[in-house]
mmJSON file of the N, C-alpha and C atoms, coordinates in Angstrom:
{"data_MODEL":{"atom_site":{
"group_PDB":["ATOM","ATOM","ATOM","ATOM","ATOM","ATOM","ATOM","ATOM","ATOM","ATOM","ATOM","ATOM","ATOM","ATOM","ATOM","ATOM","ATOM","ATOM","ATOM","ATOM","ATOM","ATOM","ATOM","ATOM","ATOM","ATOM","ATOM","ATOM","ATOM","ATOM","ATOM","ATOM","ATOM","ATOM","ATOM","ATOM","ATOM","ATOM","ATOM","ATOM","ATOM","ATOM","ATOM","ATOM","ATOM","ATOM","ATOM","ATOM","ATOM","ATOM","ATOM","ATOM","ATOM","ATOM","ATOM","ATOM","ATOM","ATOM","ATOM","ATOM","ATOM","ATOM","ATOM","ATOM","ATOM","ATOM","ATOM","ATOM","ATOM","ATOM","ATOM","ATOM","ATOM","ATOM","ATOM","ATOM","ATOM","ATOM","ATOM","ATOM","ATOM","ATOM","ATOM","ATOM","ATOM","ATOM","ATOM","ATOM","ATOM","ATOM","ATOM","ATOM","ATOM","ATOM","ATOM","ATOM","ATOM","ATOM","ATOM","ATOM","ATOM","ATOM","ATOM","ATOM","ATOM","ATOM","ATOM","ATOM","ATOM","ATOM","ATOM","ATOM","ATOM","ATOM","ATOM","ATOM","ATOM","ATOM","ATOM","ATOM","ATOM","ATOM","ATOM","ATOM","ATOM","ATOM","ATOM","ATOM","ATOM","ATOM","ATOM","ATOM","ATOM","ATOM","ATOM","ATOM","ATOM","ATOM","ATOM","ATOM","ATOM","ATOM","ATOM","ATOM","ATOM","ATOM","ATOM","ATOM","ATOM","ATOM","ATOM","ATOM","ATOM","ATOM","ATOM","ATOM","ATOM","ATOM","ATOM","ATOM","ATOM","ATOM","ATOM","ATOM","ATOM","ATOM","ATOM","ATOM","ATOM","ATOM","ATOM","ATOM","ATOM","ATOM","ATOM","ATOM","ATOM","ATOM","ATOM","ATOM","ATOM","ATOM","ATOM","ATOM","ATOM","ATOM","ATOM","ATOM","ATOM","ATOM","ATOM","ATOM","ATOM","ATOM","ATOM","ATOM","ATOM","ATOM","ATOM","ATOM","ATOM","ATOM","ATOM","ATOM","ATOM","ATOM","ATOM","ATOM","ATOM","ATOM","ATOM","ATOM","ATOM"],
"id":[1,2,3,4,5,6,7,8,9,10,11,12,13,14,15,16,17,18,19,20,21,22,23,24,25,26,27,28,29,30,31,32,33,34,35,36,37,38,39,40,41,42,43,44,45,46,47,48,49,50,51,52,53,54,55,56,57,58,59,60,61,62,63,64,65,66,67,68,69,70,71,72,73,74,75,76,77,78,79,80,81,82,83,84,85,86,87,88,89,90,91,92,93,94,95,96,97,98,99,100,101,102,103,104,105,106,107,108,109,110,111,112,113,114,115,116,117,118,119,120,121,122,123,124,125,126,127,128,129,130,131,132,133,134,135,136,137,138,139,140,141,142,143,144,145,146,147,148,149,150,151,152,153,154,155,156,157,158,159,160,161,162,163,164,165,166,167,168,169,170,171,172,173,174,175,176,177,178,179,180,181,182,183,184,185,186,187,188,189,190,191,192,193,194,195,196,197,198,199,200,201,202,203,204,205,206,207,208,209,210,211,212,213],
"type_symbol":["N","C","C","N","C","C","N","C","C","N","C","C","N","C","C","N","C","C","N","C","C","N","C","C","N","C","C","N","C","C","N","C","C","N","C","C","N","C","C","N","C","C","N","C","C","N","C","C","N","C","C","N","C","C","N","C","C","N","C","C","N","C","C","N","C","C","N","C","C","N","C","C","N","C","C","N","C","C","N","C","C","N","C","C","N","C","C","N","C","C","N","C","C","N","C","C","N","C","C","N","C","C","N","C","C","N","C","C","N","C","C","N","C","C","N","C","C","N","C","C","N","C","C","N","C","C","N","C","C","N","C","C","N","C","C","N","C","C","N","C","C","N","C","C","N","C","C","N","C","C","N","C","C","N","C","C","N","C","C","N","C","C","N","C","C","N","C","C","N","C","C","N","C","C","N","C","C","N","C","C","N","C","C","N","C","C","N","C","C","N","C","C","N","C","C","N","C","C","N","C","C","N","C","C","N","C","C","N","C","C","N","C","C"],
"label_atom_id":["N","CA","C","N","CA","C","N","CA","C","N","CA","C","N","CA","C","N","CA","C","N","CA","C","N","CA","C","N","CA","C","N","CA","C","N","CA","C","N","CA","C","N","CA","C","N","CA","C","N","CA","C","N","CA","C","N","CA","C","N","CA","C","N","CA","C","N","CA","C","N","CA","C","N","CA","C","N","CA","C","N","CA","C","N","CA","C","N","CA","C","N","CA","C","N","CA","C","N","CA","C","N","CA","C","N","CA","C","N","CA","C","N","CA","C","N","CA","C","N","CA","C","N","CA","C","N","CA","C","N","CA","C","N","CA","C","N","CA","C","N","CA","C","N","CA","C","N","CA","C","N","CA","C","N","CA","C","N","CA","C","N","CA","C","N","CA","C","N","CA","C","N","CA","C","N","CA","C","N","CA","C","N","CA","C","N","CA","C","N","CA","C","N","CA","C","N","CA","C","N","CA","C","N","CA","C","N","CA","C","N","CA","C","N","CA","C","N","CA","C","N","CA","C","N","CA","C","N","CA","C","N","CA","C","N","CA","C","N","CA","C","N","CA","C","N","CA","C"],
"label_alt_id":[null,null,null,null,null,null,null,null,null,null,null,null,null,null,null,null,null,null,null,null,null,null,null,null,null,null,null,null,null,null,null,null,null,null,null,null,null,null,null,null,null,null,null,null,null,null,null,null,null,null,null,null,null,null,null,null,null,null,null,null,null,null,null,null,null,null,null,null,null,null,null,null,null,null,null,null,null,null,null,null,null,null,null,null,null,null,null,null,null,null,null,null,null,null,null,null,null,null,null,null,null,null,null,null,null,null,null,null,null,null,null,null,null,null,null,null,null,null,null,null,null,null,null,null,null,null,null,null,null,null,null,null,null,null,null,null,null,null,null,null,null,null,null,null,null,null,null,null,null,null,null,null,null,null,null,null,null,null,null,null,null,null,null,null,null,null,null,null,null,null,null,null,null,null,null,null,null,null,null,null,null,null,null,null,null,null,null,null,null,null,null,null,null,null,null,null,null,null,null,null,null,null,null,null,null,null,null,null,null,null,null,null,null],
"label_comp_id":["MET","MET","MET","LYS","LYS","LYS","VAL","VAL","VAL","THR","THR","THR","ILE","ILE","ILE","ASN","ASN","ASN","GLY","GLY","GLY","LYS","LYS","LYS","GLY","GLY","GLY","LYS","LYS","LYS","ASP","ASP","ASP","ILE","ILE","ILE","LYS","LYS","LYS","LYS","LYS","LYS","GLY","GLY","GLY","VAL","VAL","VAL","THR","THR","THR","VAL","VAL","VAL","THR","THR","THR","GLU","GLU","GLU","VAL","VAL","VAL","LEU","LEU","LEU","LYS","LYS","LYS","THR","THR","THR","GLU","GLU","GLU","ASN","ASN","ASN","VAL","VAL","VAL","LYS","LYS","LYS","MET","MET","MET","PRO","PRO","PRO","ASP","ASP","ASP","MET","MET","MET","VAL","VAL","VAL","SER","SER","SER","VAL","VAL","VAL","GLN","GLN","GLN","LEU","LEU","LEU","ASN","ASN","ASN","ASP","ASP","ASP","GLU","GLU","GLU","PHE","PHE","PHE","VAL","VAL","VAL","ASP","ASP","ASP","ARG","ARG","ARG","ASN","ASN","ASN","ASN","ASN","ASN","PHE","PHE","PHE","SER","SER","SER","SER","SER","SER","THR","THR","THR","VAL","VAL","VAL","LEU","LEU","LEU","LYS","LYS","LYS","GLU","GLU","GLU","ASN","ASN","ASN","ASP","ASP","ASP","LYS","LYS","LYS","ILE","ILE","ILE","ASP","ASP","ASP","PHE","PHE","PHE","LEU","LEU","LEU","TYR","TYR","TYR","PHE","PHE","PHE","MET","MET","MET","GLY","GLY","GLY","GLY","GLY","GLY","GLY","GLY","GLY","ASN","ASN","ASN","ILE","ILE","ILE","GLY","GLY","GLY","PHE","PHE","PHE"],
"label_asym_id":["A","A","A","A","A","A","A","A","A","A","A","A","A","A","A","A","A","A","A","A","A","A","A","A","A","A","A","A","A","A","A","A","A","A","A","A","A","A","A","A","A","A","A","A","A","A","A","A","A","A","A","A","A","A","A","A","A","A","A","A","A","A","A","A","A","A","A","A","A","A","A","A","A","A","A","A","A","A","A","A","A","A","A","A","A","A","A","A","A","A","A","A","A","A","A","A","A","A","A","A","A","A","A","A","A","A","A","A","A","A","A","A","A","A","A","A","A","A","A","A","A","A","A","A","A","A","A","A","A","A","A","A","A","A","A","A","A","A","A","A","A","A","A","A","A","A","A","A","A","A","A","A","A","A","A","A","A","A","A","A","A","A","A","A","A","A","A","A","A","A","A","A","A","A","A","A","A","A","A","A","A","A","A","A","A","A","A","A","A","A","A","A","A","A","A","A","A","A","A","A","A","A","A","A","A","A","A","A","A","A","A","A","A"],
"label_entity_id":["1","1","1","1","1","1","1","1","1","1","1","1","1","1","1","1","1","1","1","1","1","1","1","1","1","1","1","1","1","1","1","1","1","1","1","1","1","1","1","1","1","1","1","1","1","1","1","1","1","1","1","1","1","1","1","1","1","1","1","1","1","1","1","1","1","1","1","1","1","1","1","1","1","1","1","1","1","1","1","1","1","1","1","1","1","1","1","1","1","1","1","1","1","1","1","1","1","1","1","1","1","1","1","1","1","1","1","1","1","1","1","1","1","1","1","1","1","1","1","1","1","1","1","1","1","1","1","1","1","1","1","1","1","1","1","1","1","1","1","1","1","1","1","1","1","1","1","1","1","1","1","1","1","1","1","1","1","1","1","1","1","1","1","1","1","1","1","1","1","1","1","1","1","1","1","1","1","1","1","1","1","1","1","1","1","1","1","1","1","1","1","1","1","1","1","1","1","1","1","1","1","1","1","1","1","1","1","1","1","1","1","1","1"],
"label_seq_id":[1,1,1,2,2,2,3,3,3,4,4,4,5,5,5,6,6,6,7,7,7,8,8,8,9,9,9,10,10,10,11,11,11,12,12,12,13,13,13,14,14,14,15,15,15,16,16,16,17,17,17,18,18,18,19,19,19,20,20,20,21,21,21,22,22,22,23,23,23,24,24,24,25,25,25,26,26,26,27,27,27,28,28,28,29,29,29,30,30,30,31,31,31,32,32,32,33,33,33,34,34,34,35,35,35,36,36,36,37,37,37,38,38,38,39,39,39,40,40,40,41,41,41,42,42,42,43,43,43,44,44,44,45,45,45,46,46,46,47,47,47,48,48,48,49,49,49,50,50,50,51,51,51,52,52,52,53,53,53,54,54,54,55,55,55,56,56,56,57,57,57,58,58,58,59,59,59,60,60,60,61,61,61,62,62,62,63,63,63,64,64,64,65,65,65,66,66,66,67,67,67,68,68,68,69,69,69,70,70,70,71,71,71],
"pdbx_PDB_ins_code":[null,null,null,null,null,null,null,null,null,null,null,null,null,null,null,null,null,null,null,null,null,null,null,null,null,null,null,null,null,null,null,null,null,null,null,null,null,null,null,null,null,null,null,null,null,null,null,null,null,null,null,null,null,null,null,null,null,null,null,null,null,null,null,null,null,null,null,null,null,null,null,null,null,null,null,null,null,null,null,null,null,null,null,null,null,null,null,null,null,null,null,null,null,null,null,null,null,null,null,null,null,null,null,null,null,null,null,null,null,null,null,null,null,null,null,null,null,null,null,null,null,null,null,null,null,null,null,null,null,null,null,null,null,null,null,null,null,null,null,null,null,null,null,null,null,null,null,null,null,null,null,null,null,null,null,null,null,null,null,null,null,null,null,null,null,null,null,null,null,null,null,null,null,null,null,null,null,null,null,null,null,null,null,null,null,null,null,null,null,null,null,null,null,null,null,null,null,null,null,null,null,null,null,null,null,null,null,null,null,null,null,null,null],
"Cartn_x":[-9.714,-9.362,-7.845,-7.201,-5.74,-5.326,-4.339,-3.726,-2.221,-1.486,-0.04,0.26,0.88,1.244,2.736,3.343,4.799,5.522,4.986,5.634,5.313,4.501,4.154,2.671,2.334,0.934,0.284,-0.928,-1.677,-3.114,-3.753,-5.194,-5.823,-6.779,-7.497,-8.992,-9.795,-11.249,-11.686,-12.824,-13.372,-13.807,-13.739,-14.231,-13.234,-11.954,-10.943,-10.448,-10.313,-9.839,-8.331,-7.749,-6.322,-6.027,-6.879,-6.69,-6.647,-7.547,-7.589,-6.326,-5.832,-4.611,-3.414,-3.348,-2.273,-2.277,-3.477,-3.58,-3.223,-3.803,-3.571,-2.138,-1.477,-0.073,0.893,0.356,1.159,2.178,1.722,2.59,2.999,4.299,4.793,4.661,4.321,4.117,3.195,1.964,1.055,0.776,0.953,0.743,1.914,2.988,4.178,4.391,3.482,3.633,2.806,3.374,2.629,2.195,1.052,0.515,0.343,0.844,0.614,-0.318,-1.348,-2.291,-2.253,-1.785,-1.631,-0.811,0.288,1.268,0.782,-0.329,-0.853,-0.915,-0.44,-0.507,-1.957,-2.286,-3.609,-3.522,-4.417,-4.477,-4.806,-4.063,-4.266,-5.725,-6.384,-7.799,-8.721,-8.237,-9.064,-8.717,-7.788,-7.39,-8.6,-9.471,-10.574,-11.705,-11.704,-12.78,-12.285,-10.98,-10.426,-10.434,-11.265,-11.459,-10.592,-9.872,-9.034,-9.89,-9.407,-10.106,-9.174,-9.739,-8.969,-7.802,-6.642,-5.4,-4.794,-5.29,-4.671,-3.259,-2.437,-1.059,-0.938,-0.604,-0.46,0.943,1.536,2.875,2.882,3.613,3.777,5.166,5.244,6.508,6.79,7.999,8.437,9.465,9.251,10.21,11.034,12.323,13.224,13.991,13.981,14.729,16.196,17.005,18.429,18.985,20.177,20.842,22.153,22.875,24.179,25.145,25.797,26.709,28.169,28.369,29.707,30.545,29.93,30.718,30.956],
"Cartn_y":[-5.725,-6.688,-6.605,-7.742,-7.796,-7.886,-7.038,-7.068,-6.905,-7.119,-6.88,-5.753,-4.696,-3.536,-3.392,-3.516,-3.457,-4.356,-5.563,-6.576,-6.516,-5.55,-5.417,-5.634,-6.439,-6.675,-5.413,-5.155,-3.977,-4.342,-3.65,-3.752,-2.522,-2.768,-1.671,-1.975,-0.934,-1.14,-1.811,-2.457,-3.095,-2.012,-2.365,-1.467,-0.417,-0.547,0.417,0.157,1.226,1.098,1.351,1.044,1.3,2.796,3.653,5.109,5.519,4.954,5.306,4.82,3.655,3.13,4.02,4.483,5.391,6.636,7.141,8.314,7.995,6.918,6.609,6.184,5.637,5.228,6.36,7.534,8.724,8.433,7.763,7.441,8.715,8.916,10.107,9.892,10.946,10.931,9.797,9.743,8.655,8.557,9.654,9.603,8.948,8.675,8.047,6.605,6.104,4.76,3.738,2.557,1.422,0.569,-0.071,-0.865,-2.309,-3.2,-4.626,-5.092,-5.8,-6.379,-7.885,-8.613,-10.051,-10.437,-9.724,-9.946,-9.635,-8.924,-8.491,-6.963,-6.345,-4.883,-4.435,-3.342,-2.735,-1.556,-1.499,-0.369,0.901,1.94,3.215,3.679,3.437,3.838,3.073,1.985,1.167,1.347,2.25,2.441,2.746,3.636,4.064,3.054,2.063,1.047,-0.326,-0.445,-1.714,-1.742,-2.609,-2.713,-3.856,-3.575,-4.603,-5.57,-6.82,-7.888,-8.462,-9.198,-9.862,-10.637,-10.466,-11.163,-10.736,-9.647,-9.171,-8.686,-8.744,-8.257,-7.137,-5.937,-4.788,-4.205,-3.913,-3.347,-2.098,-1.09,0.151,0.135,0.316,0.231,1.518,1.992,3.184,2.745,3.138,2.815,4.055,3.921,5.046,4.832,5.842,5.783,6.066,5.464,5.685,6.404,6.815,7.499,6.837,7.403,6.91,7.212,6.157,6.38,6.415,6.545,6.779,5.558,4.428,3.216,3.136],
"Cartn_z":[13.166,12.159,11.991,11.807,11.681,10.218,9.873,8.549,8.738,7.675,7.702,6.737,7.27,6.478,6.471,5.27,5.147,6.132,6.296,7.135,8.606,9.033,10.451,10.657,11.672,12.001,12.542,12.084,12.514,12.746,13.664,13.85,13.212,12.314,11.663,11.741,11.505,11.517,10.214,10.232,9.04,8.049,6.767,5.735,5.269,5.668,5.296,3.871,3.09,1.712,1.653,0.517,0.298,0.485,-0.07,0.072,1.528,2.346,3.762,4.487,4.115,4.741,4.377,3.142,2.753,3.643,3.98,4.838,6.29,6.835,8.254,8.535,7.52,7.684,7.318,7.027,6.684,5.595,4.553,3.429,2.707,2.606,1.899,0.401,-0.29,-1.732,-2.18,-1.661,-2.011,-3.505,-4.227,-5.681,-6.418,-5.697,-6.291,-5.818,-4.992,-4.424,-5.212,-5.346,-5.883,-4.705,-4.832,-3.728,-4.165,-3.335,-3.531,-2.417,-2.804,-1.862,-2.086,-1.077,-1.197,-2.422,-2.609,-3.68,-5.083,-5.205,-6.509,-6.505,-7.582,-7.657,-7.786,-7.091,-7.153,-8.108,-9.066,-9.993,-9.188,-9.461,-8.735,-8.799,-9.903,-10.054,-9.105,-8.528,-7.628,-6.148,-5.833,-4.426,-3.552,-4.003,-3.141,-3.074,-3.968,-3.924,-3.454,-3.207,-2.749,-1.227,-0.672,0.788,1.327,2.386,3.016,3.793,3.833,4.561,5.629,6.554,7.611,7.017,7.612,7.249,5.904,5.32,4.092,4.366,3.329,3.395,2.367,2.844,1.955,2.083,0.933,0.911,0.031,0.481,-0.286,-0.902,-2.196,-2.909,-3.666,-3.547,-4.283,-5.315,-6.537,-7.585,-7.863,-7.759,-7.964,-9.254,-10.069,-11.301,-11.023,-11.837,-11.668,-12.886,-12.756,-13.863,-14.169,-15.043,-15.421,-14.279,-13.791,-12.659,-13.125,-14.433,-14.95,-15.264,-15.406,-15.745,-17.217],
"occupancy":[1.0,1.0,1.0,1.0,1.0,1.0,1.0,1.0,1.0,1.0,1.0,1.0,1.0,1.0,1.0,1.0,1.0,1.0,1.0,1.0,1.0,1.0,1.0,1.0,1.0,1.0,1.0,1.0,1.0,1.0,1.0,1.0,1.0,1.0,1.0,1.0,1.0,1.0,1.0,1.0,1.0,1.0,1.0,1.0,1.0,1.0,1.0,1.0,1.0,1.0,1.0,1.0,1.0,1.0,1.0,1.0,1.0,1.0,1.0,1.0,1.0,1.0,1.0,1.0,1.0,1.0,1.0,1.0,1.0,1.0,1.0,1.0,1.0,1.0,1.0,1.0,1.0,1.0,1.0,1.0,1.0,1.0,1.0,1.0,1.0,1.0,1.0,1.0,1.0,1.0,1.0,1.0,1.0,1.0,1.0,1.0,1.0,1.0,1.0,1.0,1.0,1.0,1.0,1.0,1.0,1.0,1.0,1.0,1.0,1.0,1.0,1.0,1.0,1.0,1.0,1.0,1.0,1.0,1.0,1.0,1.0,1.0,1.0,1.0,1.0,1.0,1.0,1.0,1.0,1.0,1.0,1.0,1.0,1.0,1.0,1.0,1.0,1.0,1.0,1.0,1.0,1.0,1.0,1.0,1.0,1.0,1.0,1.0,1.0,1.0,1.0,1.0,1.0,1.0,1.0,1.0,1.0,1.0,1.0,1.0,1.0,1.0,1.0,1.0,1.0,1.0,1.0,1.0,1.0,1.0,1.0,1.0,1.0,1.0,1.0,1.0,1.0,1.0,1.0,1.0,1.0,1.0,1.0,1.0,1.0,1.0,1.0,1.0,1.0,1.0,1.0,1.0,1.0,1.0,1.0,1.0,1.0,1.0,1.0,1.0,1.0,1.0,1.0,1.0,1.0,1.0,1.0,1.0,1.0,1.0,1.0,1.0,1.0],
"B_iso_or_equiv":[0.0,0.0,0.0,0.0,0.0,0.0,0.0,0.0,0.0,0.0,0.0,0.0,0.0,0.0,0.0,0.0,0.0,0.0,0.0,0.0,0.0,0.0,0.0,0.0,0.0,0.0,0.0,0.0,0.0,0.0,0.0,0.0,0.0,0.0,0.0,0.0,0.0,0.0,0.0,0.0,0.0,0.0,0.0,0.0,0.0,0.0,0.0,0.0,0.0,0.0,0.0,0.0,0.0,0.0,0.0,0.0,0.0,0.0,0.0,0.0,0.0,0.0,0.0,0.0,0.0,0.0,0.0,0.0,0.0,0.0,0.0,0.0,0.0,0.0,0.0,0.0,0.0,0.0,0.0,0.0,0.0,0.0,0.0,0.0,0.0,0.0,0.0,0.0,0.0,0.0,0.0,0.0,0.0,0.0,0.0,0.0,0.0,0.0,0.0,0.0,0.0,0.0,0.0,0.0,0.0,0.0,0.0,0.0,0.0,0.0,0.0,0.0,0.0,0.0,0.0,0.0,0.0,0.0,0.0,0.0,0.0,0.0,0.0,0.0,0.0,0.0,0.0,0.0,0.0,0.0,0.0,0.0,0.0,0.0,0.0,0.0,0.0,0.0,0.0,0.0,0.0,0.0,0.0,0.0,0.0,0.0,0.0,0.0,0.0,0.0,0.0,0.0,0.0,0.0,0.0,0.0,0.0,0.0,0.0,0.0,0.0,0.0,0.0,0.0,0.0,0.0,0.0,0.0,0.0,0.0,0.0,0.0,0.0,0.0,0.0,0.0,0.0,0.0,0.0,0.0,0.0,0.0,0.0,0.0,0.0,0.0,0.0,0.0,0.0,0.0,0.0,0.0,0.0,0.0,0.0,0.0,0.0,0.0,0.0,0.0,0.0,0.0,0.0,0.0,0.0,0.0,0.0,0.0,0.0,0.0,0.0,0.0,0.0],
"pdbx_formal_charge":[null,null,null,null,null,null,null,null,null,null,null,null,null,null,null,null,null,null,null,null,null,null,null,null,null,null,null,null,null,null,null,null,null,null,null,null,null,null,null,null,null,null,null,null,null,null,null,null,null,null,null,null,null,null,null,null,null,null,null,null,null,null,null,null,null,null,null,null,null,null,null,null,null,null,null,null,null,null,null,null,null,null,null,null,null,null,null,null,null,null,null,null,null,null,null,null,null,null,null,null,null,null,null,null,null,null,null,null,null,null,null,null,null,null,null,null,null,null,null,null,null,null,null,null,null,null,null,null,null,null,null,null,null,null,null,null,null,null,null,null,null,null,null,null,null,null,null,null,null,null,null,null,null,null,null,null,null,null,null,null,null,null,null,null,null,null,null,null,null,null,null,null,null,null,null,null,null,null,null,null,null,null,null,null,null,null,null,null,null,null,null,null,null,null,null,null,null,null,null,null,null,null,null,null,null,null,null,null,null,null,null,null,null],
"auth_seq_id":[1,1,1,2,2,2,3,3,3,4,4,4,5,5,5,6,6,6,7,7,7,8,8,8,9,9,9,10,10,10,11,11,11,12,12,12,13,13,13,14,14,14,15,15,15,16,16,16,17,17,17,18,18,18,19,19,19,20,20,20,21,21,21,22,22,22,23,23,23,24,24,24,25,25,25,26,26,26,27,27,27,28,28,28,29,29,29,30,30,30,31,31,31,32,32,32,33,33,33,34,34,34,35,35,35,36,36,36,37,37,37,38,38,38,39,39,39,40,40,40,41,41,41,42,42,42,43,43,43,44,44,44,45,45,45,46,46,46,47,47,47,48,48,48,49,49,49,50,50,50,51,51,51,52,52,52,53,53,53,54,54,54,55,55,55,56,56,56,57,57,57,58,58,58,59,59,59,60,60,60,61,61,61,62,62,62,63,63,63,64,64,64,65,65,65,66,66,66,67,67,67,68,68,68,69,69,69,70,70,70,71,71,71],
"auth_comp_id":["MET","MET","MET","LYS","LYS","LYS","VAL","VAL","VAL","THR","THR","THR","ILE","ILE","ILE","ASN","ASN","ASN","GLY","GLY","GLY","LYS","LYS","LYS","GLY","GLY","GLY","LYS","LYS","LYS","ASP","ASP","ASP","ILE","ILE","ILE","LYS","LYS","LYS","LYS","LYS","LYS","GLY","GLY","GLY","VAL","VAL","VAL","THR","THR","THR","VAL","VAL","VAL","THR","THR","THR","GLU","GLU","GLU","VAL","VAL","VAL","LEU","LEU","LEU","LYS","LYS","LYS","THR","THR","THR","GLU","GLU","GLU","ASN","ASN","ASN","VAL","VAL","VAL","LYS","LYS","LYS","MET","MET","MET","PRO","PRO","PRO","ASP","ASP","ASP","MET","MET","MET","VAL","VAL","VAL","SER","SER","SER","VAL","VAL","VAL","GLN","GLN","GLN","LEU","LEU","LEU","ASN","ASN","ASN","ASP","ASP","ASP","GLU","GLU","GLU","PHE","PHE","PHE","VAL","VAL","VAL","ASP","ASP","ASP","ARG","ARG","ARG","ASN","ASN","ASN","ASN","ASN","ASN","PHE","PHE","PHE","SER","SER","SER","SER","SER","SER","THR","THR","THR","VAL","VAL","VAL","LEU","LEU","LEU","LYS","LYS","LYS","GLU","GLU","GLU","ASN","ASN","ASN","ASP","ASP","ASP","LYS","LYS","LYS","ILE","ILE","ILE","ASP","ASP","ASP","PHE","PHE","PHE","LEU","LEU","LEU","TYR","TYR","TYR","PHE","PHE","PHE","MET","MET","MET","GLY","GLY","GLY","GLY","GLY","GLY","GLY","GLY","GLY","ASN","ASN","ASN","ILE","ILE","ILE","GLY","GLY","GLY","PHE","PHE","PHE"],
"auth_asym_id":["A","A","A","A","A","A","A","A","A","A","A","A","A","A","A","A","A","A","A","A","A","A","A","A","A","A","A","A","A","A","A","A","A","A","A","A","A","A","A","A","A","A","A","A","A","A","A","A","A","A","A","A","A","A","A","A","A","A","A","A","A","A","A","A","A","A","A","A","A","A","A","A","A","A","A","A","A","A","A","A","A","A","A","A","A","A","A","A","A","A","A","A","A","A","A","A","A","A","A","A","A","A","A","A","A","A","A","A","A","A","A","A","A","A","A","A","A","A","A","A","A","A","A","A","A","A","A","A","A","A","A","A","A","A","A","A","A","A","A","A","A","A","A","A","A","A","A","A","A","A","A","A","A","A","A","A","A","A","A","A","A","A","A","A","A","A","A","A","A","A","A","A","A","A","A","A","A","A","A","A","A","A","A","A","A","A","A","A","A","A","A","A","A","A","A","A","A","A","A","A","A","A","A","A","A","A","A","A","A","A","A","A","A"],
"auth_atom_id":["N","CA","C","N","CA","C","N","CA","C","N","CA","C","N","CA","C","N","CA","C","N","CA","C","N","CA","C","N","CA","C","N","CA","C","N","CA","C","N","CA","C","N","CA","C","N","CA","C","N","CA","C","N","CA","C","N","CA","C","N","CA","C","N","CA","C","N","CA","C","N","CA","C","N","CA","C","N","CA","C","N","CA","C","N","CA","C","N","CA","C","N","CA","C","N","CA","C","N","CA","C","N","CA","C","N","CA","C","N","CA","C","N","CA","C","N","CA","C","N","CA","C","N","CA","C","N","CA","C","N","CA","C","N","CA","C","N","CA","C","N","CA","C","N","CA","C","N","CA","C","N","CA","C","N","CA","C","N","CA","C","N","CA","C","N","CA","C","N","CA","C","N","CA","C","N","CA","C","N","CA","C","N","CA","C","N","CA","C","N","CA","C","N","CA","C","N","CA","C","N","CA","C","N","CA","C","N","CA","C","N","CA","C","N","CA","C","N","CA","C","N","CA","C","N","CA","C","N","CA","C","N","CA","C","N","CA","C","N","CA","C","N","CA","C","N","CA","C"],
"pdbx_PDB_model_num":[1,1,1,1,1,1,1,1,1,1,1,1,1,1,1,1,1,1,1,1,1,1,1,1,1,1,1,1,1,1,1,1,1,1,1,1,1,1,1,1,1,1,1,1,1,1,1,1,1,1,1,1,1,1,1,1,1,1,1,1,1,1,1,1,1,1,1,1,1,1,1,1,1,1,1,1,1,1,1,1,1,1,1,1,1,1,1,1,1,1,1,1,1,1,1,1,1,1,1,1,1,1,1,1,1,1,1,1,1,1,1,1,1,1,1,1,1,1,1,1,1,1,1,1,1,1,1,1,1,1,1,1,1,1,1,1,1,1,1,1,1,1,1,1,1,1,1,1,1,1,1,1,1,1,1,1,1,1,1,1,1,1,1,1,1,1,1,1,1,1,1,1,1,1,1,1,1,1,1,1,1,1,1,1,1,1,1,1,1,1,1,1,1,1,1,1,1,1,1,1,1,1,1,1,1,1,1,1,1,1,1,1,1]
}}}
């Protein structure tokens, strides 16, 4: 089945969940990543029950906090 992961086309098996994709894609700090599926954020509590479908688009986003840079 074809999906797009972070802008790149990938072939994955049917029935794969968001949690499984985080593992197979070797996502660093998976507990710190936000996931968008077809441009909608997936609640972290639903990662293991959200199954990807043909032509889905999934993106992993890291939000980094900033500090005072002295301006």
